[in-house]
C-alpha positions in Angstrom: 81.3 -30.8 -23.5 78.7 -27.9 -24.3 76.1 -27.6 -21.8 74.7 -24.2 -22.8 71.8 -25.2 -23.8 71.0 -27.2 -20.6 72.1 -23.8 -18.9 70.2 -21.9 -21.1 66.9 -23.8 -20.6 67.3 -23.7 -16.7 67.7 -19.8 -17.2 65.1 -18.9 -19.2 62.4 -21.8 -16.9 62.5 -23.9 -19.9 61.9 -26.7 -17.6 60.1 -29.0 -19.9 62.3 -29.1 -23.0 65.8 -30.1 -20.2 64.5 -34.1 -20.4 64.6 -34.5 -23.6 67.9 -31.8 -24.2 69.7 -33.9 -21.6 68.7 -37.0 -23.1 70.1 -36.0 -26.2 73.3 -34.4 -25.1 74.2 -37.3 -23.1 74.0 -40.0 -26.4 75.9 -37.3 -28.2 78.2 -37.5 -25.8 78.5 -41.1 -24.9 78.9 -41.5 -28.9 81.7 -39.0 -29.0 83.4 -41.1 -26.3 83.2 -37.4 -24.2 84.1 -37.9 -20.3 80.7 -37.2 -18.8 82.3 -35.9 -15.6 81.0 -32.4 -15.7 77.4 -33.7 -16.4 74.5 -32.0 -14.6 73.2 -35.5 -13.3 70.6 -33.6 -10.6 69.3 -31.6 -13.4 69.0 -34.3 -15.8 66.9 -36.7 -13.3 65.0 -33.8 -12.0 63.8 -33.3 -15.4 62.9 -36.5 -15.8 60.6 -36.2 -12.7 59.6 -32.5 -13.1 57.6 -34.7 -16.4 56.2 -37.1 -14.3 58.1 -39.8 -15.9 59.2 -41.8 -13.3 59.9 -44.9 -15.3 62.7 -43.1 -17.5 63.9 -41.3 -14.3 64.2 -44.9 -13.0 66.4 -46.7 -16.1 68.7 -43.2 -15.8 69.3 -43.6 -12.3 70.5 -47.1 -12.3 72.6 -46.5 -15.6 74.8 -44.0 -13.0 77.7 -45.0 -11.7 78.0 -45.8 -8.3 81.0 -43.5 -7.3 78.3 -40.9 -9.1 75.6 -41.4 -6.8 77.9 -41.3 -3.9 80.1 -38.2 -4.6 76.7 -36.0 -5.4 74.7 -35.6 -2.1 72.3 -33.3 -4.6 71.7 -36.2 -7.1 71.2 -38.3 -4.0 68.4 -36.1 -2.9 66.5 -35.9 -6.2 66.3 -39.1 -6.1 65.0 -39.7 -2.9 62.1 -37.5 -3.9 62.0 -40.2 -7.0 61.6 -42.6 -4.7 58.6 -40.9 -2.9 57.2 -40.5 -6.2 57.4 -44.1 -7.1 56.5 -45.1 -3.8 53.5 -42.8 -3.7 54.4 -41.1 -0.5 52.5 -37.6 -1.4 54.2 -35.8 1.8 57.3 -37.6 1.6 58.1 -36.0 -1.3 57.5 -32.6 -0.5 59.5 -33.9 3.3 62.7 -35.0 0.7 62.4 -31.9 -1.5 62.3 -29.3 1.8 65.0 -31.3 3.7 67.7 -30.2 1.8 69.9 -27.6 1.3 69.8 -27.0 -2.8 72.5 -25.2 -4.6 71.3 -22.0 -6.6 71.8 -23.4 -9.8 68.9 -25.6 -9.2 66.6 -24.4 -6.1 64.2 -22.6 -8.6 64.1 -25.8 -10.3 62.7 -27.5 -7.1 60.7 -24.9 -6.8 59.1 -25.3 -10.3 59.2 -28.9 -9.4 56.8 -28.7 -6.3 54.6 -25.9 -7.6 53.6 -28.7 -10.8 53.5 -31.8 -8.6 51.5 -30.0 -6.0 49.3 -28.7 -9.0 49.0 -32.4 -10.1 48.1 -33.8 -6.8 45.4 -31.2 -6.5 44.1 -31.9 -10.0 43.7 -35.9 -8.7 42.3 -34.6 -5.7 39.6 -32.7 -7.6 38.7 -35.7 -9.8 39.4 -38.6 -7.1 36.8 -37.1 -4.7 33.8 -35.3 -3.9 34.8 -34.5 0.0 37.5 -34.7 1.6 38.7 -33.6 5.0 41.4 -30.6 5.8 43.6 -33.1 7.3 44.0 -34.8 4.2 44.1 -32.4 1.7 47.2 -31.4 3.8 48.6 -34.6 3.9 48.6 -34.8 0.1 49.6 -31.2 -0.7 52.0 -30.7 1.6 51.2 -27.6 3.6 49.4 -26.9 7.0 45.8 -27.2 7.0 45.5 -23.6 7.0 47.8 -23.3 4.0 46.0 -26.0 1.9 42.7 -24.9 3.3 43.0 -21.5 1.6 44.7 -23.2 -1.7 41.8 -25.2 -2.1 39.0 -22.4 -1.4 41.0 -20.2 -3.6 40.4 -22.7 -6.2 36.6 -22.6 -5.9 36.1 -25.2 -2.9 34.0 -24.6 0.0 34.8 -25.4 3.4 33.2 -26.5 6.1 34.6 -25.3 9.3 32.4 -27.6 12.0 33.1 -30.8 10.2 36.7 -29.5 8.7 35.5 -30.8 5.6 36.0 -29.4 1.9 33.7 -29.7 -0.8 35.3 -29.9 -4.1 33.9 -28.2 -7.3 34.1 -30.1 -10.1 35.4 -28.4 -13.3 32.6 -28.0 -15.3 32.4 -30.9 -18.7 33.4 -28.8 -22.1 30.9 -30.5 -24.7 32.6 -29.8 -28.2 30.9 -30.7 -30.9 32.8 -31.9 -34.4 31.2 -31.1 -37.3 32.7 -33.8 -39.5 31.9 -33.5 -43.2 28.5 -35.3 -43.5 27.4 -33.2 -40.6 28.2 -30.2 -42.7 26.9 -31.4 -46.0 23.3 -31.8 -44.4 22.9 -28.3 -42.8 24.3 -26.6 -46.3 21.4 -28.8 -47.7 19.0 -27.9 -45.1 19.6 -24.7 -45.3 19.8 -24.4 -49.5 16.4 -25.8 -49.2 15.2 -23.4 -46.7 16.4 -20.8 -49.3 14.2 -22.1 -52.4 
């Protein structure tokens, strides 16, 4: 089985392309009757989690033979991350990811997943809160209180050190006006009448 495209995507850090690539290659292997003993199951599962596609991750996990699940500790560790995501155990995601000794072929992918997840959680906090305690941010972000405070302040939030509360900086709403053909026609007519 030729997994060079998967290896190339990993080395290029093209993580968002891995899930559809792995899905396609696995379907091709199944249609040809090729054995999947060499299949990078852990990478495939993590690729779905990276895209926040929990349904595909769960379906993939359920489709795996029990002997594959039991024989690959890295795969089981990634599934623990998936379970935490499914159960919205925010701190558990970081604990599960940091509590396993990842192999060199997947360690960078795990780090990229954690950073992507942290950014997603930060965006959720930004949209959901106007003020939030430092302890809560640390919990959701999987960081120490000091690190989470620094992260938030670097992203424009402000800290009230007395109450240990962070004030969220809401992103400015962008209002893009779209010009449709009728508006453009009216503008052209108006300019035409002004010139004449």
